MIROMAR-317529 format. One line per 8 residues: number of its first residue (from 1); their letters; for each residue x, y, z of N, C-alpha, C, O, CB. Coordinates in Angstrom, 3 decimals, padded with zeros to 6 digits. Each point is the difference from the previous one (the first is absolute). Glycine has a CB too. Example, Ala and Ser with C-alpha at 12.3 -4.5 7.8 and 13.67 -1.06 7.14 Angstrom:
<rs>
1	AS	013.190,-005.690,007.800,-000.890,001.190,000.000,000.900,001.200,000.000,001.036,-000.019,000.665,-002.928,-001.154,000.581; 001.542,002.223,-001.966,000.820,001.190,000.060,-000.770,001.090,000.730,000.509,001.108,000.169,000.675,-001.736,-002.314
</rs>
This chain:
<rs>
1	MADELQSY	-037.187,018.009,-024.507,000.962,-000.052,-001.086,000.294,001.400,-000.520,001.155,000.328,-000.275,-001.963,-002.621,-000.334; -000.226,003.123,000.470,000.203,001.366,-000.496,000.844,000.807,000.973,000.821,000.820,-000.412,-003.013,-000.929,-000.792; 001.987,-000.128,002.508,000.811,000.695,001.004,001.468,-000.402,-000.107,000.892,000.835,000.149,-002.885,-000.730,001.372; 002.240,-001.394,-001.781,001.376,-000.466,-000.150,000.669,000.647,-001.205,001.173,000.370,000.060,-001.806,-002.540,001.009; -000.110,002.306,-002.160,000.568,000.598,-001.204,000.350,001.469,000.221,000.974,000.492,-000.572,-002.298,-002.097,-000.816; 000.566,002.295,002.187,000.290,001.404,000.267,001.233,000.165,000.876,000.618,001.064,-000.003,-003.043,-000.565,-000.214; 002.796,-001.543,000.973,001.163,000.117,000.874,001.308,-000.333,-000.715,001.065,000.105,000.608,-002.542,-000.677,001.306; 001.431,000.177,-003.176,001.216,-000.289,-000.752,000.847,001.262,-000.130,-000.514,001.114,-000.097,-000.675,-002.943,-001.167
9	ITRSAIPF	002.483,001.619,001.266,000.921,001.114,-000.184,000.407,000.027,-001.475,000.154,-001.052,-000.622,000.697,000.897,003.040; -000.682,001.315,-002.958,000.425,000.115,-001.392,001.515,000.195,-000.049,000.592,000.478,000.968,-002.840,000.502,-001.630; 002.867,-001.337,-000.432,001.460,000.108,-000.141,000.471,001.438,000.209,001.058,000.225,000.588,-001.086,-002.162,-002.184; -000.735,002.892,001.129,000.406,001.398,000.141,-000.008,000.468,001.453,000.632,001.004,000.329,-001.534,-000.587,-002.606; 000.196,-001.131,003.145,-000.065,000.368,001.421,001.116,-000.640,000.824,000.109,000.268,001.197,-002.573,-000.028,-001.445; 003.293,-001.080,-000.372,001.083,-000.674,000.727,001.259,000.847,-000.090,000.530,000.202,-001.093,-001.532,-002.481,000.616; 001.492,002.779,001.612,001.145,000.909,-000.027,001.360,-000.710,000.031,001.031,000.663,000.114,-002.481,000.989,001.018; 001.471,-002.981,-001.230,001.241,-000.753,000.161,000.520,-000.525,-001.334,-000.778,-000.284,-000.910,000.047,-000.347,003.208
17	VQWSMKVN	002.037,000.506,-002.403,000.606,-000.614,-001.176,-000.051,-001.518,000.146,-000.365,-000.707,-000.940,001.881,002.714,000.602; -001.152,-002.504,001.513,-000.036,-001.434,000.284,-001.244,-000.310,000.823,-000.145,000.491,001.119,002.678,-000.640,-001.192; -003.428,-000.663,-000.477,-001.223,-000.372,000.703,-000.527,-001.292,-000.591,000.409,-000.403,-001.089,-000.949,002.820,001.593; -000.361,-003.062,000.206,-000.664,-001.210,-000.479,-001.424,-000.016,000.526,-000.323,000.677,000.975,002.515,-001.940,-001.060; -003.029,000.490,-000.565,-001.338,-000.227,000.533,000.137,-000.858,001.257,000.817,-000.920,000.038,-001.888,001.089,-002.359; 000.285,000.125,003.336,000.075,-000.731,001.262,-000.589,-001.393,-000.172,-001.065,-000.171,-000.592,000.918,002.328,001.885; 000.857,-003.149,-000.764,-000.455,-001.385,-000.041,-000.694,-000.306,001.319,000.559,000.232,001.072,001.324,-000.914,-002.648; -003.101,000.162,001.494,-000.760,-000.354,001.194,000.297,-001.447,000.345,-000.430,-000.909,-000.710,-001.396,002.577,000.154
25	RDGIREKS	002.565,-001.892,001.649,000.365,-001.353,000.390,-000.922,-000.600,001.052,000.081,-001.198,000.270,002.240,001.787,-000.814; -003.193,000.212,001.143,-000.827,-000.539,001.072,-001.278,-000.661,-000.496,-000.632,-000.751,000.743,001.563,002.500,000.713; -001.319,-001.483,-002.689,-001.157,-000.654,-000.581,-001.348,000.426,000.560,-001.018,-000.616,-000.316,002.507,-001.247,-000.076; -001.517,002.894,001.209,-001.250,000.464,000.597,-000.578,001.106,-000.870,000.673,000.996,-000.265,000.128,-001.601,002.595; -002.011,000.442,-002.766,-000.633,000.963,-000.919,-000.107,001.393,000.606,000.188,000.991,-000.706,-001.469,-002.871,-000.296; 000.982,001.976,002.297,-000.170,001.302,000.629,001.293,000.805,000.010,-000.044,001.230,000.011,-001.757,-002.205,001.392; 002.932,000.318,-001.407,001.288,000.684,000.023,000.624,000.015,-001.395,001.220,-000.081,-000.143,-000.893,-000.608,002.542; -001.150,000.791,-003.397,000.459,-000.068,-001.375,001.024,001.091,-000.302,-000.143,001.143,000.436,-002.061,-002.122,-001.086
33	SLGQIVSQ	003.230,000.611,-000.095,001.012,000.966,-000.409,-000.236,000.475,-001.427,000.867,000.640,-000.596,000.762,-001.722,002.149; -002.775,000.778,-002.090,-000.333,000.359,-001.370,000.154,001.498,-000.222,-000.642,000.803,000.677,-000.934,-002.742,-000.789; 002.424,002.310,-000.834,000.196,001.403,-000.332,001.029,000.711,000.850,000.244,001.187,-000.215,-002.550,-001.190,-000.523; 002.922,-000.677,001.700,001.014,000.628,000.844,001.391,-000.274,-000.561,000.207,-000.967,-000.732,-001.705,000.730,002.746; 002.448,001.100,-001.661,001.380,-000.180,-000.445,000.927,-000.071,001.206,-000.364,000.386,001.110,-000.137,000.832,-003.260; 001.698,-001.717,001.908,001.076,000.040,000.982,001.190,000.673,-000.656,000.204,-000.120,-001.208,-001.025,-001.986,002.384; 001.603,002.812,-000.378,001.186,000.674,-000.527,001.081,-000.013,001.066,-000.250,-000.344,001.156,-001.157,001.814,-002.665; 002.580,-001.100,001.115,001.153,000.120,000.883,000.275,-001.341,000.684,000.072,-001.023,-000.680,-000.577,003.475,001.047
41	IEELEQGI	000.658,-002.474,000.949,000.360,-001.220,000.719,-001.065,-001.078,-000.159,000.334,-001.172,-000.178,000.947,002.553,001.814; -002.546,-001.007,-001.576,-001.080,-000.986,-000.159,000.055,-000.676,-001.363,-000.302,-001.187,-000.118,-001.116,002.531,001.670; 001.800,-000.596,-002.577,000.080,-000.568,-001.342,001.145,-001.010,-000.082,-000.139,-001.052,-000.624,-000.816,003.177,-000.343; 002.078,-001.805,001.594,001.121,-000.942,000.024,-000.367,-001.250,000.798,000.302,-001.119,-000.415,001.321,003.037,000.216; -002.269,-001.723,001.337,-000.425,-001.118,000.838,-000.965,-000.918,-000.754,000.138,-001.223,000.048,000.166,002.661,001.991; -001.269,-000.853,-002.729,-000.944,-000.797,-000.770,000.720,-000.743,-001.120,-000.331,-001.148,-000.297,-001.501,002.780,000.841; 002.814,-000.985,-001.166,000.781,-000.657,-001.048,000.770,-001.200,000.518,000.110,-001.017,-000.685,000.079,003.199,-000.458; 000.349,-002.067,002.364,000.710,-001.128,000.627,-000.960,-001.166,000.189,000.304,-001.130,-000.382,001.278,002.714,001.561
49	ANLIGTPV	-002.744,-001.309,-000.589,-000.988,-001.064,000.228,-000.494,-000.602,-001.310,-000.164,-001.215,-000.099,-000.528,002.357,002.207; 000.454,-000.304,-003.111,-000.455,-000.500,-001.299,001.029,-000.935,-000.622,-000.348,-001.055,-000.529,-000.970,003.155,000.203; 002.581,-001.708,000.391,001.046,-000.821,-000.598,000.139,-001.334,000.720,000.134,-001.040,-000.644,001.056,003.117,-000.060; -001.221,-002.057,002.032,000.131,-001.240,000.769,-001.196,-000.915,-000.256,000.149,-001.221,-000.023,001.172,002.442,001.789; -002.491,-000.646,-001.958,-001.196,-000.799,-000.255,-000.208,-000.397,-001.443,-001.000,-000.641,-000.321,000.027,001.773,002.218; 001.902,-000.764,-002.788,-000.118,-000.322,-001.419,000.909,-001.174,-000.346,001.222,000.142,000.042,-001.781,002.260,-000.567; -000.008,-003.557,000.186,000.851,-001.131,-000.387,000.678,000.254,-001.348,-000.583,000.610,-000.895,-000.923,-002.159,002.180; 002.732,001.076,-001.411,000.707,000.063,-001.276,-000.858,-000.713,-001.052,-000.645,-001.003,000.305,002.937,001.067,000.852
57	LSVPTMPQ	-002.300,000.442,-002.371,-000.757,-000.500,-001.157,-001.482,000.374,000.034,-000.757,-000.448,-000.862,002.367,-001.427,000.750; -002.049,002.689,001.088,-001.423,000.358,000.063,-000.313,001.323,-000.689,-001.173,000.336,-000.165,001.038,-001.589,002.295; 001.151,002.014,-002.536,-000.223,001.263,-000.711,000.371,-000.246,-001.462,001.184,-000.106,-000.321,-000.703,001.546,002.411; -001.476,-001.534,-002.989,000.281,-000.380,-001.386,001.025,000.884,-000.706,000.812,-000.508,-000.773,-003.101,-000.357,000.701; 002.272,002.176,000.320,000.927,000.881,-000.702,001.382,000.059,000.643,000.955,000.458,-000.627,-002.912,000.863,-000.084; 002.070,-001.782,001.957,001.290,-000.049,000.711,000.066,-001.301,000.801,-000.135,000.027,001.224,000.249,002.525,-001.079; 000.093,-003.689,-000.814,-000.109,-001.293,000.683,001.000,-000.207,001.142,-000.266,-000.808,000.890,-000.557,-000.078,-003.029; 001.942,001.573,002.146,000.976,-000.181,001.077,-000.272,000.887,001.216,000.675,-000.118,001.022,000.984,-000.488,-002.759
65	KGTDLLPH	-002.649,001.494,001.622,-000.317,000.901,001.115,-000.719,-000.761,001.101,-000.935,-000.756,-000.265,000.789,002.704,-001.317; 000.583,-001.748,002.815,-000.636,-000.630,001.149,001.002,-000.789,000.808,001.212,000.168,-000.139,-003.350,-000.280,-001.114; 001.613,-000.750,002.097,000.840,-000.859,000.832,-000.464,-001.438,-000.167,-001.167,-000.253,-000.300,001.578,002.125,001.965; 000.491,-002.799,-001.471,-000.300,-001.422,-000.165,-000.056,-000.642,001.391,000.873,-000.794,000.349,000.258,000.727,-002.651; -002.148,000.405,003.091,-000.090,-000.460,001.382,-000.815,-001.275,000.174,000.270,-000.771,000.922,-000.047,003.120,-000.253; -001.201,-002.592,-001.519,-000.908,-001.130,000.206,000.681,-001.360,000.121,-000.438,-000.804,000.822,-001.211,002.112,-002.060; 002.698,-001.615,000.464,000.627,-001.321,000.151,000.619,-000.237,001.380,000.281,-001.143,000.360,000.163,001.206,-002.792; -000.230,000.989,003.197,000.673,-000.139,001.292,-000.957,000.015,001.188,000.430,-000.197,001.136,001.534,001.283,-002.161
73	MDRPPAIA	-003.241,-000.858,000.783,-000.949,000.201,001.100,-000.224,-001.227,000.869,-000.220,000.147,001.202,-000.861,001.521,-002.619; 001.127,-002.855,000.865,-000.288,-001.210,000.783,001.264,-000.729,000.453,-000.067,-001.136,000.469,-002.057,000.921,-001.736; 003.235,000.850,001.129,001.258,-000.637,000.405,000.310,000.296,001.458,-000.544,000.946,000.569,001.392,-000.768,-002.916; 000.012,-000.971,002.951,000.400,000.286,001.387,000.674,001.377,000.072,000.674,000.406,-000.946,-000.385,-002.892,001.413; -000.467,003.201,000.644,000.560,001.347,000.123,001.499,000.095,-000.302,000.442,000.994,-000.577,-002.188,-000.581,002.258; 002.524,-001.413,-001.310,001.449,000.054,-000.248,000.319,000.066,-001.492,001.030,000.549,-000.391,-000.661,-001.834,002.503; -001.234,000.736,-002.932,000.186,000.036,-001.447,-000.719,001.201,-000.605,000.546,000.676,-000.872,-000.332,-003.178,000.837; -001.437,002.771,000.493,-000.835,001.045,-000.602,000.492,001.405,000.299,000.006,000.845,-000.895,-001.914,-002.390,001.075
81	IPKISVGI	002.319,001.820,001.046,000.343,001.369,000.400,001.107,000.608,-000.863,-000.169,001.120,-000.481,-000.511,-001.710,002.801; 001.806,-000.099,-002.538,001.020,000.602,-000.873,-000.495,000.224,-001.433,000.337,001.008,-000.621,001.395,-002.114,002.025; -002.525,000.176,-001.925,-000.506,000.133,-001.377,-000.988,001.166,-000.116,000.034,000.747,-000.977,000.274,-003.227,000.642; -001.179,002.634,001.324,-000.967,001.102,-000.017,000.734,001.331,000.140,-000.315,000.963,-000.699,-001.468,-002.459,001.694; 002.761,001.548,-000.093,000.781,001.236,000.195,000.690,000.420,-001.288,-000.070,001.165,-000.392,000.427,-001.776,002.791; 000.304,-000.325,-003.055,000.699,000.305,-001.253,-000.994,000.375,-001.092,000.263,000.912,-000.783,001.587,-002.487,001.423; -002.988,000.888,-000.706,-001.012,000.320,-001.005,-000.534,001.421,000.148,-000.176,000.713,-000.987,-000.436,-003.119,000.927; 000.357,002.809,001.307,-000.489,001.358,000.254,001.096,001.009,-000.314,-000.258,001.003,-000.666,-001.311,-001.860,002.449
89	WDGLTDWH	002.783,000.608,-001.315,001.119,000.922,-000.237,000.225,000.177,-001.508,000.076,001.128,-000.489,000.999,-001.829,002.684; -000.970,-000.395,-002.919,000.252,000.075,-001.450,-001.138,000.701,-000.741,000.241,000.832,-000.874,001.097,-002.939,001.039; -002.575,001.767,000.188,-001.137,000.636,-000.660,-000.025,001.503,000.217,-000.211,000.765,-000.941,-001.055,-002.874,001.217; 001.480,002.535,000.967,-000.044,001.435,000.291,001.188,000.746,-000.602,-000.175,001.116,-000.490,-001.050,-001.635,002.595; 002.427,-000.060,-002.085,001.141,000.706,-000.580,-000.098,000.045,-001.527,000.470,000.955,-000.618,000.943,-001.672,002.570; -002.009,-000.293,-002.560,-000.156,-000.010,-001.465,-001.116,000.915,-000.482,000.148,000.671,-001.022,000.698,-002.996,001.023; -001.967,002.362,000.727,-001.198,000.652,-000.512,-000.439,001.242,000.754,-000.976,000.637,-000.396,000.315,-002.838,-000.355; 001.335,002.559,001.803,-000.411,001.180,000.773,001.223,000.905,000.224,000.512,000.074,001.118,-002.377,-001.403,000.033
97	PRIQLVDV	002.334,002.013,-002.198,001.239,000.775,000.102,-000.104,001.258,000.861,001.020,000.622,000.293,-000.470,-001.492,-002.519; -001.751,001.255,002.635,-000.132,001.222,000.802,000.167,-000.245,001.496,-000.155,000.915,000.808,-001.356,-000.036,-002.557; 001.829,-002.132,002.114,000.279,-000.271,001.411,001.370,-000.641,000.137,000.500,-000.648,-000.919,-002.958,000.378,001.397; 003.050,000.466,000.688,001.255,-000.653,000.337,-000.286,-000.936,001.166,-000.415,000.434,001.074,001.828,001.547,-001.884; -001.185,-003.268,000.583,-000.253,-000.984,001.052,001.103,000.045,001.044,001.176,000.168,-000.322,-002.394,-001.626,-001.315; 000.819,001.305,002.880,000.935,-000.088,001.110,000.048,-001.433,000.507,001.070,-000.528,000.302,-001.513,002.931,000.325; -000.745,-003.033,-000.535,-000.070,-001.302,000.654,-001.319,-000.675,-000.366,-001.024,000.673,-000.112,002.482,000.145,002.020; -001.448,-002.124,-002.093,-001.218,-000.796,-000.171,000.056,-001.134,001.011,000.914,-000.824,-000.025,-001.110,001.407,-002.462
105	QVKPKELA	-000.788,-000.618,003.376,-000.070,-001.059,001.007,-001.279,-000.795,-000.231,-001.065,000.571,-000.236,002.388,000.811,001.922; -001.206,-002.693,-001.617,-001.148,-000.885,-000.183,-000.029,-000.969,001.165,001.033,-000.538,000.400,-000.936,000.746,-002.932; -001.281,-000.427,003.073,-000.155,-001.016,001.052,-001.380,-000.635,-000.126,-000.923,000.627,-000.518,002.498,000.631,002.069; -001.725,-002.496,-001.081,-001.329,-000.627,-000.052,-000.967,000.790,000.868,000.373,000.506,001.058,000.655,-002.781,-001.459; -002.248,002.375,-000.045,-001.001,000.710,000.795,-000.225,-000.763,001.301,-000.121,-001.225,-000.007,-000.993,002.148,-002.084; 001.061,-000.207,003.191,-000.071,-000.628,001.324,-001.201,-000.927,000.150,000.118,-001.067,000.604,001.032,003.058,000.318; -002.288,-001.607,-001.453,-001.202,-000.809,000.154,-000.040,-001.175,-000.964,-000.916,-000.821,000.054,-000.265,002.851,000.714; 002.161,-002.112,-001.640,-000.002,-001.044,-001.028,001.056,-001.055,000.284,000.709,-000.431,-000.910,-001.532,002.096,-000.756
113	ATDLSEFT	000.934,-002.086,002.925,001.040,-000.955,000.377,-000.142,-001.321,-000.761,001.002,-000.635,-000.330,-000.907,001.697,002.594; -001.324,-001.473,-002.542,-000.198,-001.244,-000.740,-000.237,000.247,-001.482,000.051,-000.937,-000.796,-000.980,-000.081,002.859; 000.672,002.257,-002.443,-000.250,000.359,-001.400,001.234,000.714,-000.537,000.276,001.139,000.376,-002.790,-000.950,000.017; 003.248,-000.852,-001.262,001.258,000.552,-000.509,-000.208,000.948,-001.176,000.975,000.427,-000.618,000.156,-002.497,001.379; -002.370,002.405,-001.082,-000.230,000.794,-001.199,-000.209,001.480,000.283,-000.508,000.715,-000.864,-000.465,-002.728,-000.151; 001.348,002.499,002.201,-000.179,001.415,000.293,001.215,000.544,000.736,000.438,-000.548,001.013,-002.925,000.229,-000.923; 003.023,001.421,-000.632,001.197,000.604,000.554,-000.216,001.491,000.178,-000.755,000.619,-000.751,002.187,-002.380,-000.325; -000.776,002.333,002.059,-000.024,001.441,000.208,001.324,000.553,-000.501,001.065,-000.509,000.350,-002.631,000.322,001.661
121	TRIRWQPV	001.498,001.225,-002.828,001.222,000.620,-000.506,000.101,001.427,000.525,-001.003,000.703,000.114,000.931,-002.146,-002.191; 001.265,001.851,002.386,000.278,001.376,000.403,001.044,000.537,-000.975,001.118,-000.509,-000.085,-001.661,000.060,002.567; 000.152,001.483,-003.208,000.873,000.584,-001.020,000.368,001.401,000.451,-000.867,000.862,000.138,-000.191,-002.241,-001.998; 002.340,001.606,002.090,000.471,001.333,000.388,000.595,000.644,-001.240,000.826,-000.595,-000.692,-000.366,-000.115,003.109; -000.899,001.953,-002.690,000.373,000.664,-001.249,-000.065,001.502,000.181,-000.529,000.506,000.990,-000.322,-002.452,-002.331; 001.405,002.651,000.356,-000.163,001.442,-000.039,-000.080,000.451,-001.450,000.569,-000.638,-000.887,000.671,000.899,003.074; -001.946,000.836,-002.427,-000.105,000.504,-001.364,001.360,000.460,-000.516,000.781,000.592,000.746,-003.152,000.098,-000.299; 002.650,-000.954,-001.693,001.271,000.401,-000.600,000.057,001.505,-000.198,001.035,000.619,000.245,-000.880,-002.837,-001.382
129	ESMLAEIL	-001.253,002.810,000.697,-000.016,001.416,-000.359,-000.393,000.880,001.179,-000.633,001.039,-000.191,000.073,-001.685,-002.144; 000.916,000.258,003.514,-000.462,000.737,001.170,001.172,000.342,000.903,001.045,-000.651,-000.034,-003.269,-000.499,-000.097; 002.034,002.157,000.916,000.985,000.377,000.997,-000.461,-000.455,001.380,000.430,000.549,001.015,000.272,001.424,-002.415; -001.573,-002.971,001.436,-000.489,-000.507,001.272,001.144,-000.577,000.820,000.832,-000.746,-000.517,-003.058,000.265,-000.527; 002.261,000.824,002.302,000.993,-000.571,000.899,-000.537,-001.267,000.649,000.656,-000.601,000.851,000.287,002.885,-000.427; -002.138,-002.683,-000.834,-000.617,-001.176,000.586,000.014,-001.150,-001.001,-000.070,000.193,-001.213,-001.381,001.266,002.665; 001.543,-002.648,-000.900,-000.188,-001.201,-000.802,-001.421,-000.451,000.278,-000.415,-000.063,001.157,002.903,-000.620,-001.094; -003.233,000.370,-001.100,-001.375,-000.439,000.159,-000.049,-001.512,000.067,000.867,-000.690,-000.537,-001.695,002.721,-000.675
137	QTDITVSR	-000.183,-002.529,001.870,-000.143,-001.435,000.185,-001.398,-000.387,-000.442,-000.977,000.588,000.462,002.639,-000.619,001.462; -001.775,-000.941,-002.804,-001.291,-000.483,-000.461,-000.143,-001.447,000.424,000.844,-000.833,-000.333,-000.850,002.430,-001.632; -001.054,-001.904,002.697,-000.278,-001.364,000.430,-001.097,-000.560,-000.893,-001.058,000.610,-000.156,001.740,-000.102,002.559; -000.424,-001.666,-002.984,-000.949,-000.628,-000.914,-000.110,-001.469,000.367,001.014,-000.670,000.198,-000.466,002.315,-002.055; -001.768,-002.150,001.948,-000.218,-001.423,000.203,-000.262,-000.612,-001.365,-000.902,000.428,-000.720,-000.022,-000.090,003.078; 001.709,-001.331,-002.703,-000.178,-000.679,-001.283,-000.445,-001.420,000.275,000.491,-000.652,000.921,001.264,002.094,-002.043; -002.682,-001.911,000.320,-000.472,-001.371,000.147,-000.363,-000.529,-001.375,000.008,000.735,-000.988,-000.861,-000.289,003.336; 000.540,-001.704,-002.396,-000.389,-000.609,-001.264,-001.270,000.642,-000.535,-000.185,000.083,-001.215,001.257,-002.233,001.918
145	NALLALKT	-001.945,002.603,000.180,-001.318,000.490,-000.415,-000.056,001.485,-000.321,-000.750,000.405,-000.888,-000.180,-002.180,002.271; 001.712,002.603,-000.678,-000.208,001.433,-000.178,001.143,000.808,000.578,000.822,-000.484,000.778,-003.267,000.102,-000.717; 002.458,001.630,-000.477,000.835,000.997,000.630,-000.869,000.555,001.115,-000.953,000.729,-000.271,002.324,-000.156,-001.863; -001.061,-000.904,003.388,-000.950,000.198,001.078,000.056,001.349,000.690,-001.045,000.561,000.329,001.186,-002.944,-000.027; 001.029,002.909,-000.079,000.071,001.225,000.795,001.121,000.875,-000.511,000.996,-000.486,-000.536,-001.913,-000.707,002.540; 000.745,002.477,-001.834,001.006,000.955,-000.436,000.034,001.135,001.005,-001.018,000.634,000.278,000.690,-001.242,-002.721; 001.508,000.854,002.982,000.130,001.056,000.996,001.410,000.571,-000.115,000.972,-000.754,000.040,-002.669,-000.353,001.529; 001.824,002.423,-001.711,001.304,000.632,-000.065,000.144,000.962,001.162,-000.936,000.716,000.355,000.990,-000.950,-002.860
153	QPVRVAA	001.115,000.238,003.083,000.274,000.934,001.085,001.436,000.486,-000.124,000.872,-000.760,-000.421,-002.553,-000.386,001.931; 001.941,002.396,-001.152,001.382,000.480,-000.021,000.772,-000.586,001.163,-000.528,-000.165,001.099,-000.194,002.287,-002.215; 001.968,-002.429,000.857,000.885,-000.512,001.036,001.182,000.936,000.091,000.718,000.179,-000.984,-001.444,-002.578,000.597; 000.945,002.994,001.530,001.100,000.930,000.178,001.325,-000.749,-000.037,000.163,-001.042,000.634,-001.638,002.563,000.720; 002.410,-000.969,-002.104,001.327,-000.589,-000.108,000.964,000.916,000.737,000.032,001.210,-000.223,-000.568,-002.325,-002.013; 001.304,000.519,003.101,000.983,000.807,000.755,001.051,000.559,-000.939,000.527,-000.717,-000.851,-000.901,-000.686,002.899; 000.678,002.682,-001.896,000.961,000.653,-000.881,001.429,-000.375,000.349,000.936,000.467,-000.649,-002.531,001.411,000.366
</rs>
């Protein structure tokens, strides 16, 4: 415990204007993110995942912040996919002004053919305040139980 406390970063040591504390999504103690920060693209990516994983009415000081995905998780894909896509698009455009959405794709998770409560989403976006010529893509698996995976990769856009 004392070793963990010594590894904490202090605010004065953070050279970034935009930053957040790192969220540990893997749940493994050895890979603890305690005291670590994310900034720049990683901070935006984490914000996207946080917003998608936050149900509406779950933040007491901002009850409308988040997405309303849970009511659509057990529905047939033909009904759920458009609702999940719109929920993610609306949530990110309302609450994440530092990104510009390009595309939101939702499909049932391949291994969940009989389980309608898990979908894979692909969100293509780019930072608003950036001169990046790339569009970034964040893949997130959403399910009734958890925000399962988060992976961002740059996608080259033809000029």
